[in-house]
N, C-alpha and C positions, 0 to 999 in steps of 0.2 A: 510151578507146573500147571496148576489149575487155570491160571491166567493164560498160559500158552495154549491150553486145550480150548478155552473159550475163544481166543483169537483165531485159532485154526478153524473152529466151527463157523465163526462169523465170516472168515475168508471163503470157506467152502460154499456157504449159502449165497454169498455175494456173486460167486461165479457159477451158480446153478443156472442152466439155460432159462431165460425168462419165460419161454412158452410153458415150461413145466410148472411154473408158479402161478401163471396168470390165466390159464384156460378158464373161460366162462362157460358154465353149464347151460345147456339149452335142450328143451324137449321138442322134437319135431314130429309131424305126422304126414302120412302119404296114403294114397289110394292104390289099389291093384291095377294100375294102368302103366303101359310101357312109357308113356310120356312123363311119368313121375320119377323115373330112375336117376335123374340128375342128383337127387337127394342122397340115396345110398352110395352113389359113385363118390360124392364129396366125402362121405364117411370112410369108405374103403380105401380110397386113394390118398387119404391124409390131408385133404384140402381144408377141412374144418380145423384141424389141429394147426395147420400152417397159418391160418388167420386168427388163432387164439381161442378156438371154441372146442368145448367138449360136448358133442351132440349125441343124444340118445334118440333113436327113431322108434316110434311106437309100431306095433304090429300093423301091417298094411290093412286099411279098411276097404270094405266092398264098394262104397260110394263116398262122394264128398259130403253127403248128408251125415254119414257116420263119423267122418273126420271132424266135422263141425260140432257134433255132439260131444266128441272127445275133447275138443278145444274148450268148449263151454264148461265141461266137467273138470278141467285142469289137467287132463292127461297129457295134453300137448300145449305148447306156447305159440307155435306157428305151424300152419298146415298148408297143404296145396289143394285148392279147390277152385271151381269156376262157377257154373250156374247155380249150385246150391247156396252160394253167397247171397243171391238175390232174395230167396225166400227167407233166409236167416235174418237179413237186415230188416225186411218187412215185418218180421216177428219180434223185432226189438234188439237183436244182437248187434252191438256196435263194432262192426268189422272194418278193417282197413286193409286194402290191397297194396302190396309193397313192391311187387315186381311180377313178371311172368314166370311160370315154370314151363308153360307151353303156350304158343300163340305167335303172333307176328307183328313186329313193330314197323315193318316196311310196307305192308299192304293191307287192304281191308279184309279180304276173304282168307280164311285159313282153317282147313278142316281135314288135312291129309291123313290124320290118324283115325278118322271116323269112316264107318261103312255100314251098309245094310246087307244082311245075308238072308237068303230064303232057302227053304227046304225043297227037295225034289217033290214035284207033284203039287206044289202050292198054287200054281197058276200065275205066279208072279214072274214076269219076263224081264230078263236083263236088258237094260236100256229103255224099258217102257214103264216109267214111274206111275202112269195111270193105272197099271195093273195091280197096284197096291190096294185099290178100292175094294172094300168089303172084307179085307184080310185081318187076321189077328196078329198083331205085331208087338213083340216085347220091347220095352224100354225101361229106363229107370227114372221115375217121375222126379222132376226137379233137378235133373242133372244135364250135362252136355248131350248125353244120348237123347234125352227128351227134346232138347232144343233142335238137335239135328233132324230128327224125324218130323218135327213140326215144319222145319225149313224145307225138307224134301216134299212134304205134302203140299205146301204152298207152291213149290216149283212145279208140281204136277197138277196144280189148280184143283186140289182136293182140300177138304176141311177135316179137322180132327174127328168129327163125327162120322166121316166116311169110312173110317177103319175102327177096329177095336184095339185100343192100346192096353197092354198088360204090364203092370208094374213088376219088374224082375231085376234082381241084382245081376250085373254083368257076368260074374263067374257061373251063374246058373243058366245062362241063355243057351249055351250049347246043348245042355241036357234037355231043356225044353224043346229045342228044335229037333233033336234026335227022337224024342218021344212023340213028336207031332202034336204037342200041346199048343204050339204056335205055328204060324206060317212063315214068319220072318222075325228078325230082331234088328234094332238099331244099336250099335255098340262102338266102343273105343277099343283100340288095339291093346292087348293081343287077341281079344276074344273073337273078332271076325275071322282072323287068320286061323285060329284054333278050330272054329266051326267048319270052315271050308275043308280043312284037313281031316277032321274027325267024324264029320257027318256025311255019310255016303250021298252023293248027288247034290250036296249043298252048293249054292251059287252066290257069288258076290254080285249083288244087283247094281250097286253104285258105291264108289269110294270117293270121299272128299267132294270135289267139284266146286269149292269156294261157295257153298250154299249158305254157310254161316261164317261168322268170324269167331274163331276159337276163343273161349274164355278159360284161362288157366292161371290163377294168381297165387302167389305166396300171401297168405292172409293171417292176421292176428287181431286180437281184441285191442281196442284203442287205448285203454289204460296201460297195457303192457307196452304198446308201441311208444307211447309218450315217455315211458321210463327207460327204454332200452335202445335208443338210437344207435349207439356205437355197436351193440351186438347185432342189430339188424344189418348194418353196413358190412360187418364181417361175414355174416351169414350169406348175404347176397353176393359178395365177392367170391366166397368159397363155392357156392353152387354155380356161379357164372363160369368159374374155372373148370368145374366138373362138366358143365354143358359143352364147353369147348373141347375138352378131352373126349367126350362122347361123340361129338361131331367128327373128330379126327380118328377115332378108334371105335367104329360102330360094332364090330364083331366082339371086341373085348367088353364093350358096354352091354351087349346082349348077354354075355356070361354073367355079368353082375345082376341083370334082370332075372335070370333063372334062380338066383339065390334069394330074391325078394318077392317074387310072385309065385305063389304055391302052384306046383304042377307044370310050370312053364318049361317047355323044351327048348334047347339051343336053336334048332332050326326055325322054330316059330319066332323066337326072340329076335333072331337075325333078320327075318323077313319084316317084322314089325318095326325094328330099329331104323330101317331104311326110310320109313315114312316119318318116324318120330324126329329124326334129325333135321327134317325139312322145316320144323317149327319149334326147335329148341332154341328159343331166343328170350333171354331174361330181361331185355330192355323194355322200357315203356315209351310209347309215343301217343299222339292223338288217336291213332288207330285203335289202341287198346281201350281208351275211354269210349270211343264209338262202339266198340264191340260190346261193352257192358250196357251202354245205352240201347243199342239195337236189340240185344237180348231181352231187356226189360220191355221194350216197345212191342216186340212180337208176342211175348207172353201176356202182355196187357191187352193187345188187340184181340187175342184169341180167348180172352176171358179167364186165363189160367191164374193170373194174379189180379188182385182188385185195386192195387195201388202201385206207385213207383216211387223212386227216391232220386235225389240229385247225385249223380255219379261222382261229382267233384268232392263230395263230402266223405266218400268211401274209397278214394284212391289217393295215396300219398307218394308222389314220385321222387321226393328229394333224396331218399337213401340210395335208390338205384342210379339216379343221376350222378350222385357223388362217386359211386363205384365206376360208372362209365367215364367220368372225368379223370379219376385217379388211376384207373387200370384199363386204359383203352386197348391194351394188348389182348385182353380177355374176349374182345369182340371183333378183333381184326379180321377174322375169317368170315364174318357176316356182311351182307350188303349194307351199305350206309343207310341210315334213316333219311328219307327224303326231307328236304328243308321244309316243305309245306306241312309236314306232320311232326316235325321235331318239337320238343317241348323243353321248358326250363322250370326251375323252382317257381311255385306260385301259379303254374299254368291253370287256366280255367277253360274247361270244355264247354262249347256252345253248339247245340245240335244244329 
């Protein structure tokens, strides 16, 4: 009888679904931006489990700087950040970008989720970027918000010293505008849309404009990357499937966003999602290398960073390229990457 019970147990274990036994645990981190929502979508829709992962998402951070601090502290193993990666690498953090969470593999400019919003009576005129001169503008130093306002100032033929930049976390920008502590802010969605709705007389001065190439990478520390290639491929496949679902179901994706971004209302999320899906492209191309290089170049020219690094050493495309090869259906609704900027394993970017 005992032998029969053991055989029955062995048979039952042999027929247990493999996913239930082999899920790999992974800790991921995100920021309170609408363009980060592919990550929780992959969790809620079961895509992580489909690809054999048991993912825990840390509380959403205010900025990418906070997310990288959590990565360094071991709170997360992979996070979604862009511009803050530059400062972190220059401070000695050995980061590797593995794929986009937001950006564009098919063209150079991509900033549809960015906007500048001004308060009523600020003297800033919609369509007249030169009217930013002398104003107090909130941004988040060392983030994509910062890069965007710097690009806008250059477009207006202004210098950073022509304005007063105030370091402010994005969730606090609407309150600062309402209190008239600032004249305007540079922000990522949903915060510009929130401000236009909640601050009487607030005006969106400019949105996007391909002023910058958006930086939004899935990033991890190099030792972890070198030891977890299979997990990285599974993760990128899962979030790529989540991105496609988001592009096809923006209203439902907006509902997910309301559960992950504190205080976000459905109507705001839906409005922001229309911009987000324009650059929800997990693929990598030469355009994304150039985006990182161009961001470094601008920050260096303006004296904001004192050194630069070789972008080739901090982008590893082989994992997302494998996903693109093995699962082309996950990207079938996106424009094809132009041959001139398509890359392969071992690609070396040359400015």
